N, C-alpha and C positions, 0 to 999 in steps of 0.2 A: 742491348743498350749498355753504355758505359756508366760509371759511377759519377760522371761529371754532369750533374744536374743542379738546378737552383742557382742561387746568387753566390758567386765566388768573388773574393776581394783580392785584387792585385795590390797587396799592402804596400804603403809607402815605407821608406826607411827613414826614421827620425834621426836627426843629427843634433849635436850640441858642441859648438866650437870645433866643427869639422869632423868630430868622431861620431861613431854610431851611438845613439842614445838607446841603450838596451832597456832602461827603465821605461822610457816612453813607448818603445816597441811592445813591451809586455802589457802595458796599460792599454794601448790601442787594440792589440789582438784580443785581449780579454773582453774589451768592450764590444768588439765585432761579434765574437762568439756568443755573448750574452743576448745579442739581438737577432740571432737565428740564421746567420749566414751559413751556407753549405760548406765553405772551405776557404782556405787562405793560400794565395800564390805569392811566393817571395822572389825577390831579385828580378822582377819583370821591368818593363819600361817605366811603369808608375813607381816601382821601387828603386829607380835610378841604378839598376843593376850594372849598367855600362860604366858607371862612375865608381863602382866598388871593386877593390882588388879581390882576387880569388879567395884569399883567406878571410876577407870581410864577408863575402857572400856566404861562405860556409858557416861563419859565426852567426849570421842572421838566420840561416836555415836551422842551425842547432838550437838557437834561442826559441824559435817558433815551435820546433818539434817538442820542446819541453812543456808547451802549453796546449798544443793542438794534436789530436790523434793523427797518426801518420796517414791514415786513409783520407784525411781532409787537408793534406798539405801537398802543394805542387811547387816545384822549383823551376825557375826560368833558366834556360841553357842557351846561350847565344855566343857567336863568335865567327870570325872569318878565317881562322887558322884551324883547319880540320884536325890536325894532329893534336894541338893543344886542347881543342874542344873535346876530343875523345878522351884525353887524359883527365880532364876536369869532370867529364861525365862519369868516368870510372870512380873518381873520388866521391862525387855526390851519391852514387849508388851504393856506397857503403852504409848509407843511412836508409831507414824505412821511409817510403814516400808513396803518395798516390799516383804520381806521374811527373813528367817533365813537359814544360811549355817551350817549344822550339820553333824559332823563326828561321827563314832562309838566312844564309850569311849575307851581311850587309856590305855595301860598296862594291863587291866583286861582280854582281849582276851575272850569275851563271846562266847558261842556256837552260831550256826546259829539260833536256836530258841530264844536265848537271844538277838541277833541282831534284829530279827523281833519284839520282845516285846519292846525293847528299842525305836525303831523308831515309833512304834505304840503309845507308851506313849507320846513321844514328839509331834508327829503330832496331836494326839487327843486333846492335851492341847493348841495347837497353833491356833491363830486367823488369822495368815498369812501363805502364802505358805512356804513349806520347800524344800530346796535344799539339797539332800543327798550328803555328801562329802566322796567319796570312795578313801582312801589314805592309803593302808595297810602298806607302809613302814614307816609311822609315828604312826599308831594306833596299829600295831602288829596283826591285824586280817583281813583276806580276806573274801569277800563275795562269797559264792557259787552262781552260776547263778540262781538257783531256788529261793534262798533266796532273791536276788535282785529283781527278777521279782515279787515275792510276796509283798515285801515292797512297790514297786512303784505303786501298785494298790490303795494305800491309796489316797483319794481325795485331801489331802493337800500336798502330796509329788509330786511335779510337775516337778522337774528337778534333774539332778545329775551332780556334778562336778566329772568328770571321770579322776581319777589318778590311777586307779586300775591296769593298766599294763596288762590287760587281754582282748585281741582283741575279743575273743568269747563273753565275757560279753558285751562289747561295742556294737557289732553287734546285740546281742539279745535285748539290750535296745533300740537301734535305730529302730528295726523292731517291737517292742512290741506295739507302739502307746500309751503307758501309761505315758511316761515321756520324757521331752526334755533332750538332752545330751549336756552339756557344757564341752568343752575340758579343762582339767586342767594340761596337760603336754604341755608346750609351743612349744616344737619341733614337736609336733604332730598336730598343729593347721591346717595346710593345709590339711593333710589326713582326719582329723575329719570333717572339714567343707565340704569337697568333699563327704564324706559318708553320710552327713545329720545332723551333729551336728548343733544346732541352734546358737552357739556362743562359746565363750571361756572366762574363768576366768584366765587372763594371767598376771603374775607378770612382765614379760618383757615388757608389753605394757605400763608401766610407762614411757618408753623411746621411743620417737617418736610415741606417741599413734595414731597420724593421719595415720601412715603407717599401723598399725594393723587394724584400722578402714577401710582403703582402701582395705586391704586384704580380710576382711570379706565381704565388699560390692562387690568386684570383683567376689568372688566365689558364693555369693548369686545370682548374675546376670549372672552366667554361663560364666564369662570371665576367663576361667581357665588358659589360657596361661599368661594373665596379672597377675592373682593371683599367679601363680607359680613363675613368675619373682619377684614379691614383696616378696614372702616368702623367696626366696633364697637371696634377699638383706638383709632380717632381720635375717637370720639364724646365721651368725657370732655373732650378738648381743645376740641372744637367748642363743647360746652355751656359750658365755663369762659370761653371768649373772648367770649361774649355775655351774661354776667351783668350787666355794666355797659355803658354806651353805647360802641359801636364808634366809633373804634378804640382806646380806652384800654387794654383788656386785651391787644390784639394788640401794641401798642407796649411794654407791660410785658413780655410774653413775649419779644419781640425784644431788649429791654434785658437780660433774664436770659441770653439767648444771646450777649450782647456785640456785637450787630450795630448797634444805634442806641441813643440815649437814649429815655427814656419820655415826653419832653415833648410836650404838645399845645398848641394855640392856644386861648386863652380865647374863649368860655366853657366849652369842653371842659376836663375835669379828669382828672388822672392816675387810674389805677385805685387802688382802696383797698388798704390793707395786707392785708385778708382775701382779696381776689382775688389779690394777688401771692403770698400763701402757698399758695393753692389751685393756682395755676399752677406754682409750684415743685414741688409734689407730682406734678401731672399730667405735667409735663415729665420728671421723674425716672422715673416709671413708663414713659413712652414710650421713653426711652433704654434701659431694661432689657428692653423687650418685643422679641419677635422681629420682625425686619424683614420686610415682606411680600415675596413672590417677585414679581419683575418679569416681565411677559409678554414 
């Protein structure tokens, strides 16, 4: 089993007047650690990694590594120019890390054989574990089950962030014994953990992270009724945070909690006033609801 268990946060990248807000980043990461999350993932989809220059991505990573033990930090690595991707991977790996989160190259839509070759190339060149990021609605390419099962036999590909939307693939991965499954669709966290997922990479866990940690612990310890109750407490929050493109609602919720500003990098836009009002209501209800019992 890999070290990728529990609730991992794909941390947002705070901005102030277009620049990275490192003070806000440090405040947010410290807050998440204080509430028991397993680890931090930087420069992911939620972290607006695609809108950051390479030097900015490394600066965010370095800032997080000053606060978080290396075995609890994962870096997102994505791109569709393989030569540049490998060069950037080499630069990233000069730092200590728990692993890399790697999706297929977007837009190109390679063949299944091309997907296998891509992940073999990245994994062969890596000195740290790889988490395969299956997210076809962003990359434009879906894995066939055979392809996935072939790829995860690589010794360095130890986990998958499962956003594939294919229950048959999820079940095949869970039963294969080759790879740990981390739920990547927040509304599926309860189902996935009950089926045997080792954890989740959850954008919504920025908000009340202690409750997501409690949910994981409850299901891990077979307290299914308690876990179900915690999940249904969290469900209105999860649903509200994905009404508009991620991470706009997450940043708005964090701003309402006073942790960071709600600024995003164009072409992403702040959440609408309607979403902000809904989040105010959901957050108020959560504050007044009963805290879940920790295992």
